[in-house]
C-alpha positions in Angstrom: -15.4 -43.1 -15.7 -14.0 -43.0 -12.0 -11.7 -40.3 -13.2 -14.7 -37.9 -14.1 -16.6 -38.6 -10.9 -13.4 -37.9 -9.0 -13.2 -34.6 -10.6 -16.9 -33.6 -10.2 -17.3 -35.1 -6.7 -17.3 -31.5 -5.1 -20.2 -30.4 -7.2 -22.3 -33.6 -6.4 -21.7 -32.9 -2.8 -23.6 -29.4 -3.2 -26.7 -31.5 -4.0 -26.6 -34.0 -1.1 -29.4 -32.6 1.0 -31.8 -32.4 -2.0 -30.8 -35.9 -3.2 -31.3 -37.4 0.3 -34.8 -35.7 0.5 -35.5 -37.2 -2.9 -34.7 -40.5 -1.5 -36.5 -40.2 1.7 -39.7 -39.4 -0.1 -39.4 -42.4 -2.3 -38.5 -44.8 0.8 -41.5 -43.4 2.6 -44.0 -43.8 -0.4 -42.8 -47.2 -1.1 -43.4 -48.4 2.7 -46.7 -46.7 3.0 -48.1 -47.9 -0.3 -49.7 -51.2 0.5 -49.8 -52.4 -3.2 -45.9 -51.7 -3.9 -44.8 -52.1 -0.4 -41.1 -53.4 0.0 -40.3 -54.8 3.3 -37.5 -52.6 4.7 -37.3 -53.8 8.2 -34.7 -52.8 10.7 -31.3 -54.4 10.4 -31.9 -55.7 6.9 -28.6 -55.4 5.3 -28.4 -53.5 1.9 -25.4 -52.7 -0.4 -25.6 -49.7 -2.5 -23.7 -50.1 -5.9 -22.2 -46.7 -7.0 -23.1 -44.8 -3.8 -21.5 -41.5 -4.8 -21.9 -39.0 -2.2 -24.1 -41.2 0.2 -27.2 -39.5 -0.1 -29.3 -42.8 -0.7 -27.0 -44.7 2.0 -28.0 -42.0 4.5 -31.7 -42.2 3.7 -31.6 -46.1 4.1 -29.6 -45.7 7.2 -32.5 -43.5 8.6 -34.8 -46.5 8.2 -32.4 -48.4 10.5 -30.9 -50.6 7.8 -27.5 -52.2 7.8 -26.0 -50.1 5.1 -22.8 -50.6 2.9 -21.7 -48.3 0.1 -19.4 -49.1 -2.7 -18.0 -46.6 -5.4 -14.9 -46.5 -7.7 -14.5 -42.8 -7.2 -12.4 -42.2 -4.1 -13.4 -38.5 -4.0 -16.9 -39.4 -4.0 -16.5 -41.6 -1.0 -14.5 -38.9 0.8 -17.8 -36.7 0.3 -19.8 -39.5 1.5 -18.0 -40.2 4.6 -18.0 -36.3 5.5 -21.7 -36.0 4.7 -22.7 -38.9 6.7 -20.3 -38.5 9.5 -21.9 -40.1 12.8 -23.9 -42.8 11.0 -22.7 -46.3 11.0 -22.5 -46.7 7.2 -19.5 -48.8 5.8 -18.1 -47.5 2.5 -15.6 -49.3 0.1 -13.8 -48.2 -2.9 -14.1 -50.8 -5.7 -15.5 -51.3 -9.0 -19.1 -52.6 -9.2 -18.2 -54.5 -12.4 -15.7 -56.6 -10.7 -16.0 -59.1 -8.1 -16.2 -57.2 -4.7 -14.7 -58.3 -1.6 -17.8 -60.0 0.0 -18.7 -63.7 0.0 -21.9 -64.8 -1.9 -25.3 -63.7 -0.5 -23.8 -61.3 1.8 -26.6 -58.8 1.7 -30.4 -59.1 1.9 -30.8 -56.3 -0.8 -28.5 -54.9 -3.5 -29.4 -51.7 -5.1 -28.0 -49.3 -7.6 -29.5 -45.9 -8.3 -28.9 -44.0 -11.6 -26.0 -46.3 -12.4 -27.3 -48.6 -15.0 -28.3 -46.1 -17.8 -24.7 -44.9 -17.9 -23.3 -48.3 -18.7 -23.3 -50.2 -22.0 -25.5 -53.1 -22.5 -22.7 -55.7 -21.9 -21.3 -53.9 -19.0 -24.8 -53.7 -17.2 -24.9 -57.4 -17.4 -21.8 -57.8 -15.3 -23.3 -55.4 -12.7 -26.5 -57.4 -12.6 -24.4 -60.5 -12.0 -22.5 -59.2 -9.2 -25.6 -57.6 -7.6 -27.2 -60.9 -7.9 -24.1 -62.7 -6.5 -24.3 -60.5 -3.3 -28.0 -60.3 -2.7 -29.9 -63.2 -0.8 -33.3 -61.5 -1.8 -33.8 -58.5 -4.0 -31.9 -56.5 -6.5 -33.3 -53.0 -7.1 -32.4 -50.9 -9.9 -33.4 -47.3 -9.4 -33.2 -45.6 -12.8 -35.2 -43.8 -15.5 -38.4 -45.0 -16.9 -39.8 -44.4 -20.7 -41.0 -40.8 -19.8 -38.4 -38.6 -21.1 -37.8 -34.8 -20.7 -35.8 -32.5 -22.9 -33.3 -31.6 -20.3 -32.6 -35.3 -19.3 -32.1 -36.0 -23.1 -29.6 -33.0 -23.3 -27.7 -34.0 -20.2 -27.5 -37.5 -21.1 -26.3 -36.9 -24.6 -23.6 -34.9 -23.2 -22.7 -37.5 -20.8 -22.4 -40.0 -23.6 -23.9 -42.9 -21.7 -26.4 -45.5 -22.9 -29.6 -43.7 -21.8 -31.3 -43.7 -24.9 -30.9 -47.5 -25.4 -31.4 -48.2 -21.7 -34.9 -46.9 -21.5 -35.9 -48.9 -24.5 -34.6 -52.2 -23.4 -34.3 -52.2 -19.6 -37.4 -54.3 -18.9 -36.5 -57.0 -21.3 -32.8 -56.9 -20.3 -33.6 -57.5 -16.5 -36.1 -60.3 -17.4 -33.2 -61.9 -19.2 -31.0 -61.8 -16.1 -33.7 -62.4 -13.2 -36.5 -64.6 -12.5 -39.1 -61.8 -12.0 -39.0 -58.2 -12.4 -41.7 -55.7 -10.9 -41.7 -52.0 -12.1 -42.7 -49.4 -9.6 -42.8 -45.8 -10.8 -41.3 -43.8 -7.9 -41.7 -40.4 -9.6 -42.8 -39.1 -13.0 -39.6 -40.0 -14.8 -38.0 -42.7 -12.6 -38.8 -46.2 -11.5 -37.6 -49.1 -9.1 -37.1 -52.1 -11.2 -37.5 -54.8 -8.4 -35.7 -58.1 -9.4 -35.6 -61.5 -7.9 -32.8 -63.7 -8.6 -33.3 -66.6 -11.0 -34.8 -69.6 -9.5 -37.1 -67.4 -7.0 -40.2 -65.9 -7.3 -41.3 -62.3 -6.3 -43.4 -63.5 -3.2 -40.8 -65.8 -1.7 
Protein backbone atom coordinates (compact mmCIF):
# COMPACT_ATOMS: atom_id res chain seq x y z
CA UNK A 1 0.00 0.00 0.00
CA UNK A 2 2.83 2.43 0.81
CA UNK A 3 4.23 1.88 -2.71
CA UNK A 4 0.96 3.11 -4.20
CA UNK A 5 0.88 6.20 -1.99
CA UNK A 6 4.53 6.93 -2.73
CA UNK A 7 3.64 7.05 -6.43
CA UNK A 8 0.58 9.26 -6.05
CA UNK A 9 1.96 11.61 -3.36
CA UNK A 10 2.47 14.51 -5.84
CA UNK A 11 -1.20 14.27 -6.86
CA UNK A 12 -2.33 14.37 -3.22
CA UNK A 13 -0.10 17.39 -2.75
CA UNK A 14 -2.18 19.33 -5.28
CA UNK A 15 -5.18 19.06 -2.96
CA UNK A 16 -3.37 20.09 0.22
CA UNK A 17 -5.02 23.51 0.53
CA UNK A 18 -8.56 22.25 -0.06
CA UNK A 19 -8.01 19.36 2.36
CA UNK A 20 -6.64 21.70 5.00
CA UNK A 21 -9.66 23.99 4.61
CA UNK A 22 -11.95 20.98 5.01
CA UNK A 23 -10.26 20.04 8.28
CA UNK A 24 -10.21 23.65 9.51
CA UNK A 25 -13.98 23.88 9.07
CA UNK A 26 -14.53 20.61 10.93
CA UNK A 27 -12.28 21.60 13.84
CA UNK A 28 -14.03 24.96 14.16
CA UNK A 29 -17.47 23.35 14.10
CA UNK A 30 -16.46 20.73 16.66
CA UNK A 31 -15.20 23.34 19.09
CA UNK A 32 -18.11 25.73 18.60
CA UNK A 33 -20.86 23.11 18.98
CA UNK A 34 -21.49 22.83 22.71
CA UNK A 35 -23.20 19.44 22.38
CA UNK A 36 -20.40 17.83 20.41
CA UNK A 37 -17.49 19.88 21.72
CA UNK A 38 -14.16 18.08 21.84
CA UNK A 39 -11.73 19.89 24.12
CA UNK A 40 -8.75 20.72 21.92
CA UNK A 41 -6.85 22.94 24.33
CA UNK A 42 -3.49 24.47 23.60
CA UNK A 43 -0.52 22.13 23.96
CA UNK A 44 -2.61 18.95 23.95
CA UNK A 45 -0.51 16.30 22.21
CA UNK A 46 -2.01 14.48 19.25
CA UNK A 47 -0.67 11.87 16.84
CA UNK A 48 -2.11 11.66 13.32
CA UNK A 49 -2.00 8.07 12.02
CA UNK A 50 -1.60 7.97 8.23
CA UNK A 51 -0.99 11.71 8.06
CA UNK A 52 -0.36 11.77 4.31
CA UNK A 53 0.61 15.22 3.06
CA UNK A 54 0.03 16.85 6.44
CA UNK A 55 -3.21 18.72 5.80
CA UNK A 56 -4.83 17.59 9.05
CA UNK A 57 -1.57 18.06 10.95
CA UNK A 58 -1.40 21.65 9.70
CA UNK A 59 -5.00 22.40 10.72
CA UNK A 60 -4.41 20.88 14.17
CA UNK A 61 -1.21 22.89 14.62
CA UNK A 62 -3.12 26.09 13.93
CA UNK A 63 -5.18 25.17 17.02
CA UNK A 64 -1.85 25.25 18.91
CA UNK A 65 -1.75 21.54 19.58
CA UNK A 66 1.48 19.56 19.87
CA UNK A 67 1.25 17.57 16.62
CA UNK A 68 3.02 14.42 15.45
CA UNK A 69 2.33 12.82 12.07
CA UNK A 70 3.12 9.23 11.06
CA UNK A 71 2.92 7.68 7.60
CA UNK A 72 4.47 4.67 5.91
CA UNK A 73 4.83 6.46 2.54
CA UNK A 74 8.08 8.43 2.50
CA UNK A 75 7.02 10.56 -0.46
CA UNK A 76 3.85 11.61 1.36
CA UNK A 77 6.01 12.77 4.25
CA UNK A 78 8.27 14.71 1.88
CA UNK A 79 5.22 16.60 0.62
CA UNK A 80 4.02 17.12 4.20
CA UNK A 81 7.34 18.58 5.31
CA UNK A 82 7.36 20.95 2.35
CA UNK A 83 3.73 22.01 2.72
CA UNK A 84 3.99 22.63 6.48
CA UNK A 85 7.42 24.24 6.46
CA UNK A 86 7.83 26.62 9.38
CA UNK A 87 5.31 24.79 11.56
CA UNK A 88 6.58 22.82 14.54
CA UNK A 89 5.18 19.45 13.45
CA UNK A 90 7.12 16.23 14.00
CA UNK A 91 6.91 13.61 11.25
CA UNK A 92 7.91 9.95 11.41
CA UNK A 93 8.03 7.26 8.76
CA UNK A 94 6.47 4.09 10.07
CA UNK A 95 3.63 1.61 9.69
CA UNK A 96 0.55 2.33 11.76
CA UNK A 97 -0.01 -1.43 11.89
CA UNK A 98 3.19 -2.11 13.83
CA UNK A 99 4.49 -0.93 17.17
CA UNK A 100 5.66 2.64 16.69
CA UNK A 101 8.73 4.02 18.53
CA UNK A 102 6.74 5.74 21.29
CA UNK A 103 6.04 4.73 24.88
CA UNK A 104 2.54 3.78 26.03
CA UNK A 105 0.25 6.78 26.65
CA UNK A 106 2.64 9.14 24.84
CA UNK A 107 -0.17 11.33 23.45
CA UNK A 108 -3.43 12.79 24.73
CA UNK A 109 -5.30 11.93 21.51
CA UNK A 110 -4.71 9.62 18.54
CA UNK A 111 -6.53 10.36 15.29
CA UNK A 112 -6.70 8.68 11.87
CA UNK A 113 -8.46 10.32 8.95
CA UNK A 114 -9.80 8.25 6.03
CA UNK A 115 -7.44 5.39 6.87
CA UNK A 116 -9.65 2.75 8.50
CA UNK A 117 -12.00 2.12 5.56
CA UNK A 118 -9.10 1.10 3.33
CA UNK A 119 -8.00 -1.70 5.67
CA UNK A 120 -9.43 -5.15 6.19
CA UNK A 121 -11.23 -5.71 9.50
CA UNK A 122 -8.45 -7.77 11.06
CA UNK A 123 -5.89 -5.14 10.09
CA UNK A 124 -8.05 -2.30 11.43
CA UNK A 125 -8.07 -4.05 14.80
CA UNK A 126 -4.28 -3.80 14.88
CA UNK A 127 -4.51 -0.09 14.14
CA UNK A 128 -7.09 0.45 16.89
CA UNK A 129 -4.86 -1.40 19.36
CA UNK A 130 -1.82 0.72 18.53
CA UNK A 131 -3.85 3.95 18.67
CA UNK A 132 -5.23 2.88 22.04
CA UNK A 133 -1.75 2.06 23.32
CA UNK A 134 -0.42 5.49 22.42
CA UNK A 135 -3.41 7.58 23.55
CA UNK A 136 -3.99 8.63 27.15
CA UNK A 137 -7.51 9.83 26.42
CA UNK A 138 -9.35 9.66 23.11
CA UNK A 139 -9.02 7.76 19.86
CA UNK A 140 -10.74 9.50 16.94
CA UNK A 141 -11.51 7.74 13.68
CA UNK A 142 -12.45 10.27 11.00
CA UNK A 143 -14.04 8.33 8.18
CA UNK A 144 -17.15 7.70 6.11
CA UNK A 145 -20.58 7.30 7.66
CA UNK A 146 -23.41 5.23 6.18
CA UNK A 147 -24.51 7.93 3.70
CA UNK A 148 -23.05 6.85 0.40
CA UNK A 149 -22.59 8.61 -2.93
CA UNK A 150 -22.17 7.08 -6.37
CA UNK A 151 -18.81 8.80 -6.91
CA UNK A 152 -17.44 7.53 -3.61
CA UNK A 153 -18.73 4.03 -4.38
CA UNK A 154 -16.91 4.06 -7.73
CA UNK A 155 -13.63 5.41 -6.33
CA UNK A 156 -13.62 2.99 -3.41
CA UNK A 157 -14.44 0.06 -5.69
CA UNK A 158 -11.46 0.96 -7.85
CA UNK A 159 -9.17 1.25 -4.80
CA UNK A 160 -10.21 -2.25 -3.65
CA UNK A 161 -10.32 -1.28 0.03
CA UNK A 162 -12.85 -2.47 2.60
CA UNK A 163 -15.14 0.58 2.31
CA UNK A 164 -18.37 -1.29 1.58
CA UNK A 165 -17.97 -3.57 4.58
CA UNK A 166 -16.52 -0.83 6.81
CA UNK A 167 -19.55 1.45 6.65
CA UNK A 168 -21.77 -1.48 7.69
CA UNK A 169 -19.73 -2.66 10.68
CA UNK A 170 -17.73 0.34 11.92
CA UNK A 171 -19.88 1.21 14.95
CA UNK A 172 -20.12 -2.36 16.21
CA UNK A 173 -16.45 -2.95 15.44
CA UNK A 174 -15.32 0.07 17.44
CA UNK A 175 -17.56 -0.82 20.36
CA UNK A 176 -15.83 -4.20 20.45
CA UNK A 177 -12.48 -2.44 20.83
CA UNK A 178 -13.29 0.55 23.03
CA UNK A 179 -15.24 1.23 26.21
CA UNK A 180 -17.45 3.89 24.65
CA UNK A 181 -17.99 5.31 21.17
CA UNK A 182 -19.67 8.59 20.27
CA UNK A 183 -20.52 9.31 16.62
CA UNK A 184 -20.40 12.93 15.46
CA UNK A 185 -21.34 13.58 11.84
CA UNK A 186 -18.86 16.20 10.68
CA UNK A 187 -20.26 16.52 7.18
CA UNK A 188 -22.95 14.82 5.11
CA UNK A 189 -20.93 11.67 4.40
CA UNK A 190 -18.30 11.60 7.14
CA UNK A 191 -18.16 11.21 10.90
CA UNK A 192 -15.83 11.42 13.85
CA UNK A 193 -16.03 8.16 15.75
CA UNK A 194 -14.81 9.36 19.15
CA UNK A 195 -13.64 6.40 21.23
CA UNK A 196 -12.55 5.98 24.82
CA UNK A 197 -10.14 3.26 25.80
CA UNK A 198 -11.50 0.22 27.58
CA UNK A 199 -11.96 0.84 31.29
CA UNK A 200 -12.83 4.53 30.85
CA UNK A 201 -16.07 6.36 30.25
CA UNK A 202 -16.63 9.15 27.75
CA UNK A 203 -16.85 11.92 30.35
CA UNK A 204 -13.74 11.01 32.32
